[in-house]
N, C-alpha and C positions, 0 to 999 in steps of 0.2 A: 734467878733474879726475882725480886718481889715486884718488879715493874709490871703494871697492868698493860698488856699489849692489846690495843683497842681494835684495830682493824686488819690484822694480819690474816687475810683470807685468800685461799687459792681460787683461781678462776674456774676450776673444774667443777665446783659445786660446794655445798655446805659440808661442815665437819661432822664427824661422829664422836668427837671427844666428849668425855663426861666430866672433865675437870673444870669446875666453875671458876676457879681462880684464873685459869688460862683462857677464858672465854669472854666474848662480848658479842653484841649484835654486830653483824650477822656472821654466820658460818666460819668459825676459826679452826684451823688445823695446825697444831704445833709440829706435826710430823712432816709438813711440807718442806722439801729440801731447800726452797728458796727460789731465786730468780736467775737460773742459769739456762743458756741455750736458746732463749726466745728472740733476742736480737743483740746488737753489739753492746748494749748497755745492760742486758740481762732482764729487761722488762717484758711482760707479756703484752704484745702489741694489741691483741683483742681487748684486754681490760683497759689499756691505756686509751685506745680510741673510744671505748664505751664511756669512760669517765670524762673525756673531753666533751662528748656529746651531751652527757647529763649535766655537766657544768654550764654549757650553753643554754640548755633547756631551763634550768633553774634561774639563770641570769635573765632569761626572757620573761620570767614571771613578774619581775618588778615593774617593767614598763606596762605589762598587762594589768597589773594592779592599778597603775596610774590611770589607764583608760577606764577601768571598772569604777573606781572612785570618782573620776572626773564626770562620768555620765550620771552618777547618782546624786550629785550635788546641784544646787542652783547654778544657772548659767554663768552668773558673774563671778563664781568661785571655781569654775571648771579648771582654768589654767593654774591657779594657785594650788589647787588640790593635786593635780598631776605633777607639779613641780616638786611637791614634798616627797613623792615616791622617787622621782628621778635623781634628786640630789643625794639620796641615800646610796645610790650606785657608786658615786665617787667618794663621798665623805666617809662612809662606814668602811668601804674597802681600804682606804688609806689607814684608818685606825686599826683595822684588822691586821694589815701587814706589819705595822709598827709594834703593836702591843696586844691586840685582841687574840691573835692566834696563839701566842705563847701563854696568855692567861688561861686559855681554854684547853690547850693540849700540851703544855709544858710539864716538866717534872713537878711533883707536889711542892708548892711554895708555902702554903698555909695548911698545916695539919694539926689537929687537936685530938689527942688520944687515939691516934691511928686513923682517924677519919680525915679525908682530904677535902679541902674547901676551895682552893684556888691554885692555878698553875703558877710556876715560878716565871717572873717576867724576864729573867736572864736566859732561859732555855732557848727560845727562838726569837729574841728581841730583834726587830727589824729584819726578820727572816734569816737571821744568822743560824747556820746549821740546817737550813731547809734547802736541799740540793735539787737541781734540775736533772742530774745524771745519777742519782742514787736514791734509794728508798728513804722514807722518813724514819729516823731513829730517835729514840729517847733513852737516855742513860745507857747508851751502847747497845740497845736492843731494837730490832726492827718493829716499827709500829704498823706500817703498811708496805708490803714488799713487792706487789705486782705492778706498780706504776710509780712514777717519780713523786718524791715528797712535795715538790712544788705544786704538782697537780692536785694532790690531796688538800693542800692549803687553799688552792683556788676553789675547789668544789665546796669546801666548808665555808668559804667566804660568802658564797651566794646565799646561804641560809642567814648569815649575819646581816647581810645587806637587806634582805627582804623583811626581816622581823620588825624593825622599827617603822618601816613604811606601812606595815599592816595596821598599826594603831593610829596612824594619821587620819584615817577616815572618820574617826569618832569625833574629833574636835575641830571640824571644819569652821572657818571664819574666826577662830579664837586663838590663833597663834601665827604670827608672821614668819616668813621664811628664815630670816637670820636667827631669831630666838629658837625656832624649831631646830635648826642645825646644831646649835649649842646643846639643846635639850637632848636630842637623840645621841649626841656624842657622849654625854655623861651617862645616859641610859644604857648605851652599849657596854660601857665599862663596868657599871655597877649592877646591872640586871642581867643582860644577855650572857656576858662572859662567865659569871659565876654559875648560872643555871646550866649552860652548855658544859662547863667543866664537871659539875655534879653528875651529869648524865652520861656524857660522851668522853670525857677526859680522864675517867677513872676516879671521879669524886665520890662523895659519901652516898649519893643516891644509888649509883651502880654498886658500890660496896654493900649496900643494904639489899640489893637484889631487884631494883626497879629496872624496867625496860622501856625504852622509847625509840622505836625503830627509825623514825624520820623527823621527829620534831613536834609531837603532840604537846609535851610540856615545854620544851626549849623554845619553840617558835610560837605556837598558837596560844597556849595558856599565857605565856609571857606577854604576848601582844594584846590579847583580849582583856586580861585583868589589869594590865598597865593602862589600857585605854579607859577602863572603868575608873581608875584612880585619877586620870587626867580630867575626866568629866566631873568628878566630885570636886575637883579643885577649881577648874575654870568656869564651871557652871554652864547654864543654857545660853544659847544665842539670844540677843535682846529681842529680835524679831524672827520668829520661826515660820517658814512657809506652811500654810494651811491649805487643805485639811490634813495632809499627810506630812509628818515631821520631816521626812527626808525625800520629798518628792523629786524623782530624777528628772533632769531636763533633756536627756538624750538616751533613750532606751537602746537604740542600736549600739551606742558606745559601751553600754553596760554588757550587752551580749558579746561584743568583740572582746572586752576585757575578760569576761568569763571564759571564752574560748581560749584565749592566750594563757590564762592561768591553768586551765585544765590541761592544755597541751604541755606546759612546762612542768606540771605536777608529775608527769610520768618520769621525768628526770629526777624530781624531788624524791619520790619514793623508790623507784627502781634503782636509781644511782646509790641510794643508801645501802644497798646490798654490797657495794664495793666489789662485786663480781659480775660477770656476764654469764648467765646460766639459769638454773632452775629458780634460785632465790630471787633474782631480778625479775624473772618471768611471773612468779606468783604475785610479787609486789605490783608489777605493771597491770596484771589482770584485775587485781583488787581495786586498783586506782580507777579502773573503768566501771566496775560493777557498783561500788558503793555510791558514787555521785549519781549514777543513772537511776538507781532505786530511790535515793533521796529526792531527786528532782521530781519524779512522778508522784511521790507521797506528798511533797510540798504543794504541788499543783492541785492535787485532790483536796488537800486541806483548804487551800484558797477557794476552791470551787464549792465546798460543801459545808464548812463550819458556819453556823448561823450566829455570828457575832456582830455587834453594832457597826463597827468600822470596816468589816470585811465585805467587799463588794460581791463576793460569791461568784467570781468568774476566774477562770485560769488566766494568768498574766505572765508576761515575759520576765518582770522583775522577780516574781516568786520562783519561777523556774530557775533563774540564775542563782538566786539565793539558796535554793534547795541543793543545787549542784555543788556549790561551795561548802555547804554543811557536810555533804557526803564526802567530799575530799578531805575536809578537816578531821572528821571522826575516824577515817580509816588510816590516817597518817601514822599514828603511834603503833599500829598493829599490822601494817601492810605486809610485812614479811613474816608474820606469825600465824595468820589465819587462813582458812580455806575460803574459796569464792562464795560459798553459801553463807559463811559467817560474815563476810564483807557485805553481802546483800542485807543481812540482818542489821549490821552496824548502820548502813545507810538508812534503813527503815526506822530504826529507833532514834537515830540522830535527828531526822526530820520531825519525828513525832514529839521529841522533847524540845528542840530548838524553835519550832514554829510558835508555840504559845509564849515562849520567852521573848521572841522577837516582837510578837503582838503586844505583850505587856510593856516592854521597853519603849515601844513606839507610841502607844496611846495612853498608857496609864502611869508610867513612872515619871519622875521629874528629871530623868536623864535626857539629854539631847544627843543621842548617838546617831549621827547623820548617815552612816553607812552600815549599820547593823554589826559593828565590829565586836561588841560584847557578846551578843547571842551566837554569832557565827564562830568566832575564834576563841572567846573565853569559855563559854558553855560547851561548845563543840569540842574544843581541845581537852577539857576536863572529862567529858563523856568518853572520848576516844581513849584517853589514858586508862579509864576504868575498864573499857572493853578489852584491853590487853589481858587482864586477869580473868575475864569472863569468856571471851570468844577464841582465845588462842587454842592451838592444838592440844589434845589430851596428853596425859602422862605416858601414853604408848610411844610418844615420839622422843623419849629419853632412853638412851642405851645404844649399844653397838648394833643391835638388830632392829633399830627403828624402821618402821615401814617406809616404803618409797613414796607414799602419798603425803608424808609430812611436809609442811611448808618450810620449816627451818629446824631440822632435827637437833636435839641436844642444846637448845637455847631456852626459849620461854614456853611454858605450858600453863594451862588454866588450872587454878586451884583457889581455895579460900585464902591460903597464905599469900599467893600472888596478888589476889584481889585486894587484900589488906595492905600490901606494900604499895600497890598502885594508888589506892585511895589516899594513903598517908602522904606519899610523895607528890601526888597531884594537888592535894590541899595545901601542902607546904609551898609548892610552886605558885599557886594562886595567891596565897597570903604574902609570900615574899615579893612577888611581882607587884601586887597592889601596894603593899606598904612602902617599899623602896621607891616606887614611882611617885607615890603621894608625897613623900618627903622631898624628892627632887623637884616636882612640880610646885610644891609649896614654897620652896626656897626661891625658885625662879619667879614666882608671882610676888612674893614679899620684897624681892630686890628690884621689882619693876621691869625685869627682863621680858616677861610675858604677862601683860595685864590688859587684855582687850575685853572690856565689860560693856560699855555703852554701844548703842547702835552706830554712832559715828566712828568709834574706835574699831569696831568690827568691819565697818565699811572700808576702812583703810587697809584691811588685810586681803581685799579682793583683787581681782586680776588687774584692772586698769590702775587702781590706786597704788598697787605694789610694784607693777612691772611696766606700766605704760604699754601693755599689750592686752589683747582680749582673745578669747577662744574663737569668737565669731564677730565679723564686721558686717553689719547690715548696710548695704550700699543702696542709695536711692537713685534710680535711673533718672537722668535729666538730659535735656538737649543743650548743646553747646551755645546755642543762641541766647540762652538765659544769662550767660556771662560773656563779656567781650573777649573773644579769643581769636578774632581775625576772620575775615570772610572765608578763608580756605577751610575752616573748621566748622562752619555753620551747618546746623542740622545733623551733625554727627553725634549719635548718642554716646554718653559716657556715664560712669558711675561716680557719685559723690559719696565718699565714705568718711563722715565726720567722726571725730573722737567721741567715744561714749561719755555720757554724763550721768550722774546719779538721778534716778527717778525722783520727781518732786510732785507734791500734791498741789491743790489749787492755791494754797497759801504760801507755796514756795519751800515747804519743809521737805527734807529728804524722806522718801518712802523706802523702807527696807523690808516690809512684810508682804510684798507683792508675790503671789504664788508663782513658782518657777515655770508653770506651764502657760503663763500669760506674758506674752511679749518678751521683754529682755530678762526675765527671770526675777530673782528675789530683789 
């Protein structure tokens, strides 16, 4: 069959097959006899449990992202920012079940000259043909055999859910919740699904020889460069908190979000092995090493680089940002590199992304509230290039590949591989930026999302949008100040008035109050 079987990997470890047509990330073995004798349904219970755990970990990343972004923005936008992450959990998952999964992993629906561009919507529409008690099959051939097809769909859905939420941190205060929901729905179908099919569904990027272990192109580049397109369309906030463009209002919340993201990232990378064994282990270890190195390097850069706006002190925000950069840059190659190479990836990632983040924050006309472009856009592209530079050597190709190889007979470093990664990485960046720019421009021109003035952007914040706030500041009073009867006299209670917009002496709304002063922006 000419069907490209994407994830048919045994749980016992990576393959030694040399046939590139029958291979994909990670460890494929066409000689594996199938799924007999492991339980009543023929599945490997170890792999099934492992994939359940990894799905839960990746799902946990989206709420963690909500905490991370919520702590980084002004206080009055904290709840609205967190909501944009949380709604993706339900909205994008529904879209994924009905049509996203089949567009990403269906049989080729759009092919030109033998190059596949999109899955057929009829293959798994509304999860038809995706069984709970049988492995996922495509055109009569097993795609993933060691656990149920429904579980494979669930694991992949968590990537789809997280990706649009990643870009929401860039355009804080410039898109209300309902327009945002429409926007990410269209974006999911026109940007995420094609990119995921090109890389993971047997599309033209994989046919060309590109590798993306866990989402450097599909997730991080897509989110980062789409965020850049959104910033170019919606523009800057009318009033930006100074002196730091994205001054966080709650650093402990940022730390909590970073911890949850890092914790979930183990499922993100290790789960992409689709096995429990050596391949998942090396991905897991690399997911710890790279962000650890990047965190230290970022802290040292904050501490030592003599630039105008750099306070030259180690700080919690920098440590958290460095850790995320390290996680992003190792994602595309987590299953292809040795731990020493993962450390080098974290070092180089921080070294490159730190000046980009500084420039975006202080010298560009972008208003990227949560460093989405430098972390995910630049970091994702850099990680994609690392696949061609830092992967194992050509010694890991062949039946006698050494035991130390991370993922034998898959991806190795070479000038050719670097060229393929560079080309596909740039195409991903251009496609994500261009398609998102068109979508955002249409939304803006039709008036669906058009928050330009300070008053319009004020309407997108917590109290104006939801009649809820992240924090209520209660003023202690004595009950004798109001008539409540003699039996309540002198009993202290809290008066929690509804928040109102800050006003200046003339009664005009103030929107440029720094987030570290009082009620935030």
